[in-house]
PDB file of N, CA, C and O in Angstrom:
ATOM      1  N   MET A   1       5.908  16.390   5.941  1.00  0.00           N
ATOM      2  CA  MET A   1       4.515  16.263   6.567  1.00  0.00           C
ATOM      3  C   MET A   1       4.680  15.807   7.763  1.00  0.00           C
ATOM      4  O   MET A   1       4.460  16.563   8.709  1.00  0.00           O
ATOM      5  N   ALA A   2       5.168  14.262   8.020  1.00  0.00           N
ATOM      6  CA  ALA A   2       5.467  13.806   9.208  1.00  0.00           C
ATOM      7  C   ALA A   2       6.046  15.016  10.297  1.00  0.00           C
ATOM      8  O   ALA A   2       5.392  15.238  11.316  1.00  0.00           O
ATOM      9  N   GLY A   3       7.092  15.649  10.064  1.00  0.00           N
ATOM     10  CA  GLY A   3       7.384  16.594  10.746  1.00  0.00           C
ATOM     11  C   GLY A   3       6.338  17.883  11.221  1.00  0.00           C
ATOM     12  O   GLY A   3       6.533  18.541  12.243  1.00  0.00           O
ATOM     13  N   GLN A   4       5.423  18.063  10.462  1.00  0.00           N
ATOM     14  CA  GLN A   4       4.476  19.416  10.703  1.00  0.00           C
ATOM     15  C   GLN A   4       3.683  18.506  11.821  1.00  0.00           C
ATOM     16  O   GLN A   4       3.601  18.900  12.984  1.00  0.00           O
ATOM     17  N   ALA A   5       3.059  17.162  11.356  1.00  0.00           N
ATOM     18  CA  ALA A   5       2.252  16.302  12.355  1.00  0.00           C
ATOM     19  C   ALA A   5       2.355  16.442  13.650  1.00  0.00           C
ATOM     20  O   ALA A   5       1.536  16.823  14.486  1.00  0.00           O
ATOM     21  N   LYS A   6       4.008  15.916  13.779  1.00  0.00           N
ATOM     22  CA  LYS A   6       4.779  15.890  15.094  1.00  0.00           C
ATOM     23  C   LYS A   6       4.704  17.134  16.158  1.00  0.00           C
ATOM     24  O   LYS A   6       4.441  17.136  17.360  1.00  0.00           O
ATOM     25  N   GLU A   7       5.072  18.304  15.154  1.00  0.00           N
ATOM     26  CA  GLU A   7       4.981  19.745  15.643  1.00  0.00           C
ATOM     27  C   GLU A   7       3.543  20.051  16.358  1.00  0.00           C
ATOM     28  O   GLU A   7       3.332  20.426  17.512  1.00  0.00           O
ATOM     29  N   ARG A   8       2.655  19.779  15.341  1.00  0.00           N
ATOM     30  CA  ARG A   8       1.252  20.185  15.644  1.00  0.00           C
ATOM     31  C   ARG A   8       0.608  19.350  17.007  1.00  0.00           C
ATOM     32  O   ARG A   8      -0.202  19.917  17.740  1.00  0.00           O
ATOM     33  N   SER A   9       1.111  17.784  17.288  1.00  0.00           N
ATOM     34  CA  SER A   9       0.648  17.230  18.551  1.00  0.00           C
ATOM     35  C   SER A   9       1.412  17.324  19.266  1.00  0.00           C
ATOM     36  O   SER A   9       1.180  16.621  20.249  1.00  0.00           O
ATOM     37  N   GLY A  10       2.641  18.076  19.349  1.00  0.00           N
ATOM     38  CA  GLY A  10       3.448  18.592  20.611  1.00  0.00           C
ATOM     39  C   GLY A  10       4.301  17.209  20.971  1.00  0.00           C
ATOM     40  O   GLY A  10       4.442  16.874  22.147  1.00  0.00           O
ATOM     41  N   GLY A  11       4.871  16.414  19.858  1.00  0.00           N
ATOM     42  CA  GLY A  11       5.775  15.822  19.870  1.00  0.00           C
ATOM     43  C   GLY A  11       5.149  13.909  19.916  1.00  0.00           C
ATOM     44  O   GLY A  11       5.843  12.898  20.024  1.00  0.00           O
ATOM     45  N   GLN A  12       3.885  14.010  19.806  1.00  0.00           N
ATOM     46  CA  GLN A  12       3.417  12.681  20.167  1.00  0.00           C
ATOM     47  C   GLN A  12       3.287  12.022  19.004  1.00  0.00           C
ATOM     48  O   GLN A  12       2.541  11.067  19.224  1.00  0.00           O
ATOM     49  N   VAL A  13       3.718  12.042  17.576  1.00  0.00           N
ATOM     50  CA  VAL A  13       3.683  11.393  16.428  1.00  0.00           C
ATOM     51  C   VAL A  13       4.734  10.170  16.494  1.00  0.00           C
ATOM     52  O   VAL A  13       5.800  10.378  17.072  1.00  0.00           O
ATOM     53  N   ASP A  14       4.497   8.992  15.966  1.00  0.00           N
ATOM     54  CA  ASP A  14       5.470   7.869  16.233  1.00  0.00           C
ATOM     55  C   ASP A  14       5.446   7.592  14.802  1.00  0.00           C
ATOM     56  O   ASP A  14       4.478   7.110  14.213  1.00  0.00           O
ATOM     57  N   ASP A  15       6.818   7.996  14.148  1.00  0.00           N
ATOM     58  CA  ASP A  15       6.979   7.755  12.852  1.00  0.00           C
ATOM     59  C   ASP A  15       7.864   6.553  12.550  1.00  0.00           C
ATOM     60  O   ASP A  15       9.089   6.447  12.601  1.00  0.00           O
ATOM     61  N   ARG A  16       6.731   5.502  12.156  1.00  0.00           N
ATOM     62  CA  ARG A  16       7.056   4.130  11.878  1.00  0.00           C
ATOM     63  C   ARG A  16       7.748   3.837  10.444  1.00  0.00           C
ATOM     64  O   ARG A  16       8.244   2.759  10.118  1.00  0.00           O
ATOM     65  N   GLY A  17       7.698   4.753   9.825  1.00  0.00           N
ATOM     66  CA  GLY A  17       7.803   4.556   8.245  1.00  0.00           C
ATOM     67  C   GLY A  17       6.792   4.043   7.701  1.00  0.00           C
ATOM     68  O   GLY A  17       7.007   3.907   6.497  1.00  0.00           O
ATOM     69  N   ALA A  18       5.545   3.603   8.072  1.00  0.00           N
ATOM     70  CA  ALA A  18       4.495   2.918   7.331  1.00  0.00           C
ATOM     71  C   ALA A  18       3.772   3.879   6.422  1.00  0.00           C
ATOM     72  O   ALA A  18       3.541   5.075   6.600  1.00  0.00           O
ATOM     73  N   VAL A  19       3.461   3.082   5.391  1.00  0.00           N
ATOM     74  CA  VAL A  19       2.457   4.017   4.191  1.00  0.00           C
ATOM     75  C   VAL A  19       1.304   4.621   4.785  1.00  0.00           C
ATOM     76  O   VAL A  19       1.164   5.842   4.712  1.00  0.00           O
ATOM     77  N   PHE A  20       0.355   3.808   5.439  1.00  0.00           N
ATOM     78  CA  PHE A  20      -1.040   4.153   5.910  1.00  0.00           C
ATOM     79  C   PHE A  20      -0.986   4.069   7.400  1.00  0.00           C
ATOM     80  O   PHE A  20      -1.174   2.971   7.925  1.00  0.00           O
ATOM     81  N   THR A  21      -0.701   5.320   8.266  1.00  0.00           N
ATOM     82  CA  THR A  21      -0.882   5.803   9.312  1.00  0.00           C
ATOM     83  C   THR A  21      -1.618   6.683   9.573  1.00  0.00           C
ATOM     84  O   THR A  21      -1.906   7.565   8.763  1.00  0.00           O
ATOM     85  N   GLY A  22      -2.140   6.605  10.942  1.00  0.00           N
ATOM     86  CA  GLY A  22      -3.336   7.604  11.797  1.00  0.00           C
ATOM     87  C   GLY A  22      -2.628   8.895  11.867  1.00  0.00           C
ATOM     88  O   GLY A  22      -1.492   8.977  11.399  1.00  0.00           O
ATOM     89  N   GLN A  23      -3.174   9.857  12.384  1.00  0.00           N
ATOM     90  CA  GLN A  23      -2.697  11.333  12.509  1.00  0.00           C
ATOM     91  C   GLN A  23      -1.655  11.469  13.308  1.00  0.00           C
ATOM     92  O   GLN A  23      -0.827  12.374  13.203  1.00  0.00           O
ATOM     93  N   PHE A  24      -1.635  10.339  14.377  1.00  0.00           N
ATOM     94  CA  PHE A  24      -0.429  10.410  15.069  1.00  0.00           C
ATOM     95  C   PHE A  24       0.763   9.336  14.551  1.00  0.00           C
ATOM     96  O   PHE A  24       1.814   9.239  15.185  1.00  0.00           O
ATOM     97  N   GLY A  25       0.535   8.638  13.494  1.00  0.00           N
ATOM     98  CA  GLY A  25       1.664   7.659  13.355  1.00  0.00           C
ATOM     99  C   GLY A  25       1.316   6.286  13.587  1.00  0.00           C
ATOM    100  O   GLY A  25       2.082   5.414  13.176  1.00  0.00           O
ATOM    101  N   GLU A  26       0.197   5.961  14.229  1.00  0.00           N
ATOM    102  CA  GLU A  26      -0.210   4.633  14.507  1.00  0.00           C
ATOM    103  C   GLU A  26      -0.387   3.908  13.444  1.00  0.00           C
ATOM    104  O   GLU A  26      -0.752   4.467  12.410  1.00  0.00           O
ATOM    105  N   TYR A  27      -0.181   2.602  13.473  1.00  0.00           N
ATOM    106  CA  TYR A  27      -1.021   1.615  12.351  1.00  0.00           C
ATOM    107  C   TYR A  27      -2.439   1.725  12.524  1.00  0.00           C
ATOM    108  O   TYR A  27      -3.226   1.840  13.464  1.00  0.00           O
ATOM    109  N   MET A  28      -2.488   1.632  11.009  1.00  0.00           N
ATOM    110  CA  MET A  28      -4.314   1.726  10.725  1.00  0.00           C
ATOM    111  C   MET A  28      -4.360   0.177  10.353  1.00  0.00           C
ATOM    112  O   MET A  28      -3.443  -0.536   9.947  1.00  0.00           O
ATOM    113  N   SER A  29      -5.827  -0.167  10.636  1.00  0.00           N
ATOM    114  CA  SER A  29      -6.300  -1.434  10.579  1.00  0.00           C
ATOM    115  C   SER A  29      -6.417  -1.748   9.075  1.00  0.00           C
ATOM    116  O   SER A  29      -6.531  -0.880   8.209  1.00  0.00           O
ATOM    117  N   LYS A  30      -6.377  -3.123   8.844  1.00  0.00           N
ATOM    118  CA  LYS A  30      -6.327  -3.118   7.089  1.00  0.00           C
ATOM    119  C   LYS A  30      -7.892  -2.928   6.749  1.00  0.00           C
ATOM    120  O   LYS A  30      -8.312  -2.293   5.782  1.00  0.00           O
ATOM    121  N   ASN A  31      -8.881  -3.757   7.955  1.00  0.00           N
ATOM    122  CA  ASN A  31     -10.007  -3.360   7.589  1.00  0.00           C
ATOM    123  C   ASN A  31     -10.485  -2.113   7.236  1.00  0.00           C
ATOM    124  O   ASN A  31     -11.299  -2.040   6.315  1.00  0.00           O
ATOM    125  N   TYR A  32     -10.040  -0.920   7.929  1.00  0.00           N
ATOM    126  CA  TYR A  32     -10.230   0.435   7.858  1.00  0.00           C
ATOM    127  C   TYR A  32      -9.832   0.788   6.505  1.00  0.00           C
ATOM    128  O   TYR A  32     -10.610   1.441   5.808  1.00  0.00           O
ATOM    129  N   ILE A  33      -8.513   0.363   5.993  1.00  0.00           N
ATOM    130  CA  ILE A  33      -7.958   0.920   4.848  1.00  0.00           C
ATOM    131  C   ILE A  33      -8.621   0.261   3.793  1.00  0.00           C
ATOM    132  O   ILE A  33      -8.689   0.972   2.790  1.00  0.00           O
ATOM    133  N   ASN A  34      -9.172  -0.943   3.665  1.00  0.00           N
ATOM    134  CA  ASN A  34     -10.008  -1.645   2.685  1.00  0.00           C
ATOM    135  C   ASN A  34     -11.406  -0.989   2.598  1.00  0.00           C
ATOM    136  O   ASN A  34     -11.899  -0.943   1.471  1.00  0.00           O
ATOM    137  N   LEU A  35     -12.007  -0.551   3.473  1.00  0.00           N
ATOM    138  CA  LEU A  35     -13.189   0.302   3.646  1.00  0.00           C
ATOM    139  C   LEU A  35     -13.140   1.641   2.989  1.00  0.00           C
ATOM    140  O   LEU A  35     -14.094   2.199   2.447  1.00  0.00           O
ATOM    141  N   GLN A  36     -11.814   2.131   3.108  1.00  0.00           N
ATOM    142  CA  GLN A  36     -11.854   3.494   2.604  1.00  0.00           C
ATOM    143  C   GLN A  36     -11.567   3.418   1.171  1.00  0.00           C
ATOM    144  O   GLN A  36     -11.933   4.227   0.319  1.00  0.00           O
ATOM    145  N   PHE A  37     -10.824   2.283   0.985  1.00  0.00           N
ATOM    146  CA  PHE A  37     -10.322   2.284  -0.575  1.00  0.00           C
ATOM    147  C   PHE A  37     -11.397   1.871  -1.332  1.00  0.00           C
ATOM    148  O   PHE A  37     -11.403   2.207  -2.517  1.00  0.00           O
ATOM    149  N   LYS A  38     -12.607   0.995  -0.757  1.00  0.00           N
ATOM    150  CA  LYS A  38     -13.928   0.487  -1.380  1.00  0.00           C
ATOM    151  C   LYS A  38     -14.663   1.831  -1.838  1.00  0.00           C
ATOM    152  O   LYS A  38     -14.939   2.013  -3.024  1.00  0.00           O
ATOM    153  N   ARG A  39     -15.035   2.981  -0.610  1.00  0.00           N
ATOM    154  CA  ARG A  39     -15.428   3.796  -0.848  1.00  0.00           C
ATOM    155  C   ARG A  39     -14.821   4.709  -1.992  1.00  0.00           C
ATOM    156  O   ARG A  39     -15.503   4.917  -2.996  1.00  0.00           O
ATOM    157  N   LEU A  40     -13.717   5.189  -1.882  1.00  0.00           N
ATOM    158  CA  LEU A  40     -13.021   5.817  -2.820  1.00  0.00           C
ATOM    159  C   LEU A  40     -13.411   5.288  -4.395  1.00  0.00           C
ATOM    160  O   LEU A  40     -13.925   6.049  -5.214  1.00  0.00           O
ATOM    161  N   LEU A  41     -13.095   3.904  -4.678  1.00  0.00           N
ATOM    162  CA  LEU A  41     -13.582   3.468  -5.852  1.00  0.00           C
ATOM    163  C   LEU A  41     -15.242   3.781  -6.100  1.00  0.00           C
ATOM    164  O   LEU A  41     -15.672   4.373  -7.090  1.00  0.00           O
ATOM    165  N   LYS A  42     -15.971   3.323  -5.129  1.00  0.00           N
ATOM    166  CA  LYS A  42     -17.356   3.609  -5.372  1.00  0.00           C
ATOM    167  C   LYS A  42     -17.431   4.943  -5.813  1.00  0.00           C
ATOM    168  O   LYS A  42     -17.954   5.201  -6.897  1.00  0.00           O
ATOM    169  N   LYS A  43     -16.872   5.988  -4.945  1.00  0.00           N
ATOM    170  CA  LYS A  43     -17.370   7.307  -5.356  1.00  0.00           C
ATOM    171  C   LYS A  43     -17.000   7.866  -6.924  1.00  0.00           C
ATOM    172  O   LYS A  43     -17.640   8.656  -7.618  1.00  0.00           O
ATOM    173  N   HIS A  44     -15.747   7.169  -7.211  1.00  0.00           N
ATOM    174  CA  HIS A  44     -15.420   7.784  -8.774  1.00  0.00           C
ATOM    175  C   HIS A  44     -15.855   6.591  -9.684  1.00  0.00           C
ATOM    176  O   HIS A  44     -15.317   6.485 -10.786  1.00  0.00           O
ATOM    177  N   ASP A  45     -16.919   5.571  -9.236  1.00  0.00           N
ATOM    178  CA  ASP A  45     -17.054   4.947 -10.357  1.00  0.00           C
ATOM    179  C   ASP A  45     -16.181   3.883 -11.171  1.00  0.00           C
ATOM    180  O   ASP A  45     -16.389   3.664 -12.364  1.00  0.00           O
ATOM    181  N   PHE A  46     -15.111   3.188 -10.371  1.00  0.00           N
ATOM    182  CA  PHE A  46     -14.155   2.511 -10.697  1.00  0.00           C
ATOM    183  C   PHE A  46     -14.628   1.206 -10.151  1.00  0.00           C
ATOM    184  O   PHE A  46     -15.072   1.043  -9.014  1.00  0.00           O
ATOM    185  N   PRO A  47     -14.463   0.115 -11.249  1.00  0.00           N
ATOM    186  CA  PRO A  47     -14.953  -1.643 -10.808  1.00  0.00           C
ATOM    187  C   PRO A  47     -14.090  -1.775  -9.284  1.00  0.00           C
ATOM    188  O   PRO A  47     -13.307  -1.043  -8.678  1.00  0.00           O
ATOM    189  N   THR A  48     -14.605  -2.913  -9.080  1.00  0.00           N
ATOM    190  CA  THR A  48     -14.146  -3.571  -7.722  1.00  0.00           C
ATOM    191  C   THR A  48     -12.698  -3.934  -7.769  1.00  0.00           C
ATOM    192  O   THR A  48     -12.443  -4.928  -8.448  1.00  0.00           O
ATOM    193  N   LEU A  49     -11.718  -3.342  -7.197  1.00  0.00           N
ATOM    194  CA  LEU A  49     -10.475  -3.849  -7.143  1.00  0.00           C
ATOM    195  C   LEU A  49     -10.248  -4.251  -5.692  1.00  0.00           C
ATOM    196  O   LEU A  49     -11.088  -3.946  -4.844  1.00  0.00           O
ATOM    197  N   TYR A  50      -9.287  -4.836  -5.414  1.00  0.00           N
ATOM    198  CA  TYR A  50      -8.431  -5.287  -4.125  1.00  0.00           C
ATOM    199  C   TYR A  50      -6.970  -4.783  -3.909  1.00  0.00           C
ATOM    200  O   TYR A  50      -6.128  -4.967  -4.788  1.00  0.00           O
ATOM    201  N   LEU A  51      -6.717  -4.251  -2.930  1.00  0.00           N
ATOM    202  CA  LEU A  51      -5.579  -3.875  -2.742  1.00  0.00           C
ATOM    203  C   LEU A  51      -4.346  -4.857  -2.843  1.00  0.00           C
ATOM    204  O   LEU A  51      -3.252  -4.459  -3.246  1.00  0.00           O
ATOM    205  N   ILE A  52      -4.623  -6.395  -2.385  1.00  0.00           N
ATOM    206  CA  ILE A  52      -3.788  -7.271  -2.372  1.00  0.00           C
ATOM    207  C   ILE A  52      -3.402  -7.476  -4.049  1.00  0.00           C
ATOM    208  O   ILE A  52      -2.230  -7.612  -4.400  1.00  0.00           O
ATOM    209  N   ASP A  53      -4.530  -7.480  -5.017  1.00  0.00           N
ATOM    210  CA  ASP A  53      -4.243  -7.528  -6.168  1.00  0.00           C
ATOM    211  C   ASP A  53      -3.345  -6.601  -6.898  1.00  0.00           C
ATOM    212  O   ASP A  53      -2.435  -6.910  -7.667  1.00  0.00           O
ATOM    213  N   ILE A  54      -3.782  -5.283  -6.501  1.00  0.00           N
ATOM    214  CA  ILE A  54      -2.802  -4.375  -7.063  1.00  0.00           C
ATOM    215  C   ILE A  54      -1.477  -4.643  -6.271  1.00  0.00           C
ATOM    216  O   ILE A  54      -0.566  -4.642  -7.099  1.00  0.00           O
ATOM    217  N   SER A  55      -1.131  -4.806  -5.376  1.00  0.00           N
ATOM    218  CA  SER A  55       0.255  -5.104  -4.886  1.00  0.00           C
ATOM    219  C   SER A  55       0.923  -6.177  -5.645  1.00  0.00           C
ATOM    220  O   SER A  55       1.941  -5.836  -6.246  1.00  0.00           O
ATOM    221  N   GLN A  56       0.585  -7.295  -5.727  1.00  0.00           N
ATOM    222  CA  GLN A  56       0.759  -8.393  -6.488  1.00  0.00           C
ATOM    223  C   GLN A  56       0.936  -7.958  -7.780  1.00  0.00           C
ATOM    224  O   GLN A  56       1.916  -8.505  -8.286  1.00  0.00           O
ATOM    225  N   HIS A  57       0.367  -7.182  -8.523  1.00  0.00           N
ATOM    226  CA  HIS A  57       0.682  -6.701  -9.711  1.00  0.00           C
ATOM    227  C   HIS A  57       1.750  -5.822  -9.641  1.00  0.00           C
ATOM    228  O   HIS A  57       2.539  -6.037 -10.560  1.00  0.00           O
ATOM    229  N   LEU A  58       2.116  -4.834  -8.846  1.00  0.00           N
ATOM    230  CA  LEU A  58       3.163  -4.238  -8.726  1.00  0.00           C
ATOM    231  C   LEU A  58       4.349  -5.021  -8.519  1.00  0.00           C
ATOM    232  O   LEU A  58       5.445  -4.666  -8.952  1.00  0.00           O
ATOM    233  N   LEU A  59       4.130  -6.239  -7.771  1.00  0.00           N
ATOM    234  CA  LEU A  59       5.458  -6.850  -7.760  1.00  0.00           C
ATOM    235  C   LEU A  59       5.913  -7.772  -8.774  1.00  0.00           C
ATOM    236  O   LEU A  59       7.033  -8.281  -8.741  1.00  0.00           O
ATOM    237  N   GLU A  60       5.000  -8.008  -9.734  1.00  0.00           N
ATOM    238  CA  GLU A  60       4.846  -8.566 -10.898  1.00  0.00           C
ATOM    239  C   GLU A  60       5.834  -7.975 -11.857  1.00  0.00           C
ATOM    240  O   GLU A  60       6.800  -8.576 -12.328  1.00  0.00           O
ATOM    241  N   CYS A  61       5.462  -6.629 -12.116  1.00  0.00           N
ATOM    242  CA  CYS A  61       5.814  -5.776 -12.999  1.00  0.00           C
ATOM    243  C   CYS A  61       7.257  -5.320 -12.423  1.00  0.00           C
ATOM    244  O   CYS A  61       8.005  -4.885 -13.298  1.00  0.00           O
ATOM    245  N   GLN A  62       7.722  -5.339 -11.264  1.00  0.00           N
ATOM    246  CA  GLN A  62       9.118  -5.106 -10.872  1.00  0.00           C
ATOM    247  C   GLN A  62       9.820  -6.063 -11.067  1.00  0.00           C
ATOM    248  O   GLN A  62      10.960  -5.709 -11.367  1.00  0.00           O
ATOM    249  N   THR A  63       9.637  -7.505 -11.029  1.00  0.00           N
ATOM    250  CA  THR A  63      10.158  -8.590 -11.273  1.00  0.00           C
ATOM    251  C   THR A  63      10.543  -8.525 -12.677  1.00  0.00           C
ATOM    252  O   THR A  63      11.713  -8.366 -13.027  1.00  0.00           O
ATOM    253  N   VAL A  64       9.535  -8.651 -13.508  1.00  0.00           N
ATOM    254  CA  VAL A  64       9.699  -8.537 -15.095  1.00  0.00           C
ATOM    255  C   VAL A  64      11.062  -7.556 -15.214  1.00  0.00           C
ATOM    256  O   VAL A  64      12.178  -7.861 -15.635  1.00  0.00           O
ATOM    257  N   GLU A  65      10.685  -6.562 -14.812  1.00  0.00           N
ATOM    258  CA  GLU A  65      11.771  -5.741 -14.755  1.00  0.00           C
ATOM    259  C   GLU A  65      13.122  -6.099 -14.773  1.00  0.00           C
ATOM    260  O   GLU A  65      13.786  -6.124 -15.809  1.00  0.00           O
ATOM    261  N   VAL A  66      13.608  -6.410 -13.525  1.00  0.00           N
ATOM    262  CA  VAL A  66      14.752  -6.952 -13.190  1.00  0.00           C
ATOM    263  C   VAL A  66      15.055  -8.307 -14.297  1.00  0.00           C
ATOM    264  O   VAL A  66      16.228  -8.682 -14.315  1.00  0.00           O
ATOM    265  N   GLY A  67      14.271  -8.904 -15.029  1.00  0.00           N
ATOM    266  CA  GLY A  67      14.605  -9.822 -15.865  1.00  0.00           C
ATOM    267  C   GLY A  67      13.975 -11.133 -15.561  1.00  0.00           C
ATOM    268  O   GLY A  67      13.974 -12.015 -16.419  1.00  0.00           O
ATOM    269  N   ALA A  68      13.427 -11.321 -14.368  1.00  0.00           N
ATOM    270  CA  ALA A  68      12.815 -12.832 -13.835  1.00  0.00           C
ATOM    271  C   ALA A  68      11.370 -12.858 -15.094  1.00  0.00           C
ATOM    272  O   ALA A  68      10.922 -12.008 -15.863  1.00  0.00           O
ATOM    273  N   THR A  69      11.009 -14.275 -14.786  1.00  0.00           N
ATOM    274  CA  THR A  69       9.917 -14.470 -15.314  1.00  0.00           C
ATOM    275  C   THR A  69       8.680 -14.302 -14.476  1.00  0.00           C
ATOM    276  O   THR A  69       8.917 -14.142 -13.279  1.00  0.00           O
ATOM    277  N   VAL A  70       7.551 -14.302 -14.790  1.00  0.00           N
ATOM    278  CA  VAL A  70       6.352 -14.500 -14.035  1.00  0.00           C
ATOM    279  C   VAL A  70       5.216 -15.315 -14.776  1.00  0.00           C
ATOM    280  O   VAL A  70       4.533 -14.875 -15.701  1.00  0.00           O
ATOM    281  N   ILE A  71       5.126 -16.630 -14.190  1.00  0.00           N
ATOM    282  CA  ILE A  71       4.291 -17.926 -14.856  1.00  0.00           C
ATOM    283  C   ILE A  71       3.049 -17.791 -13.930  1.00  0.00           C
ATOM    284  O   ILE A  71       3.240 -18.166 -12.772  1.00  0.00           O
ATOM    285  N   GLY A  72       1.854 -17.339 -14.224  1.00  0.00           N
ATOM    286  CA  GLY A  72       0.885 -17.398 -13.402  1.00  0.00           C
ATOM    287  C   GLY A  72       0.729 -16.722 -11.786  1.00  0.00           C
ATOM    288  O   GLY A  72       0.267 -15.606 -11.547  1.00  0.00           O
ATOM    289  N   ALA A  73       1.031 -17.305 -11.184  1.00  0.00           N
ATOM    290  CA  ALA A  73       1.128 -16.564  -9.714  1.00  0.00           C
ATOM    291  C   ALA A  73       2.549 -17.023  -9.182  1.00  0.00           C
ATOM    292  O   ALA A  73       2.851 -16.723  -8.027  1.00  0.00           O
ATOM    293  N   ASN A  74       3.468 -17.766 -10.005  1.00  0.00           N
ATOM    294  CA  ASN A  74       4.718 -17.963  -9.711  1.00  0.00           C
ATOM    295  C   ASN A  74       5.901 -17.124 -10.261  1.00  0.00           C
ATOM    296  O   ASN A  74       6.129 -17.196 -11.468  1.00  0.00           O
ATOM    297  N   ILE A  75       6.590 -16.417  -9.557  1.00  0.00           N
ATOM    298  CA  ILE A  75       7.641 -15.597  -9.755  1.00  0.00           C
ATOM    299  C   ILE A  75       8.831 -16.585 -10.025  1.00  0.00           C
ATOM    300  O   ILE A  75       9.086 -17.393  -9.132  1.00  0.00           O
ATOM    301  N   ASN A  76       9.580 -16.596 -11.168  1.00  0.00           N
ATOM    302  CA  ASN A  76      10.567 -17.745 -11.235  1.00  0.00           C
ATOM    303  C   ASN A  76      11.972 -16.525 -11.223  1.00  0.00           C
ATOM    304  O   ASN A  76      12.095 -15.762 -12.182  1.00  0.00           O
ATOM    305  N   LEU A  77      12.738 -16.486 -10.300  1.00  0.00           N
ATOM    306  CA  LEU A  77      13.800 -15.918 -10.081  1.00  0.00           C
ATOM    307  C   LEU A  77      15.080 -16.484 -10.484  1.00  0.00           C
ATOM    308  O   LEU A  77      16.048 -15.734 -10.357  1.00  0.00           O
ATOM    309  N   ALA A  78      15.296 -17.715 -10.968  1.00  0.00           N
ATOM    310  CA  ALA A  78      16.175 -18.528 -11.650  1.00  0.00           C
ATOM    311  C   ALA A  78      16.750 -17.805 -13.102  1.00  0.00           C
ATOM    312  O   ALA A  78      17.907 -17.864 -13.520  1.00  0.00           O
ATOM    313  N   ASP A  79      15.730 -17.192 -13.660  1.00  0.00           N
ATOM    314  CA  ASP A  79      16.389 -16.680 -14.876  1.00  0.00           C
ATOM    315  C   ASP A  79      17.457 -15.453 -14.746  1.00  0.00           C
ATOM    316  O   ASP A  79      18.376 -15.272 -15.545  1.00  0.00           O
ATOM    317  N   LYS A  80      17.183 -14.636 -13.598  1.00  0.00           N
ATOM    318  CA  LYS A  80      18.091 -13.809 -13.594  1.00  0.00           C
ATOM    319  C   LYS A  80      19.856 -14.245 -13.111  1.00  0.00           C
ATOM    320  O   LYS A  80      20.731 -13.379 -13.124  1.00  0.00           O
TER     321      LYS A  80
END
């Protein structure tokens, strides 16, 4: 996909390896990403969610998979 965008742009795409980028590989502002995420949730009648909460949940799930414990907001890696 990035290769196709680079080809279409005449080689002007900057592949930074970022998850969310603009058309030419530039970083997107967190405000723009959050706004688009809120619009997507509203369009599909989802409850209010925040990307930071989702990423924290993902981190906690992966931490538990490797055998550590999660207590509240604290991740205890000493168990591993």
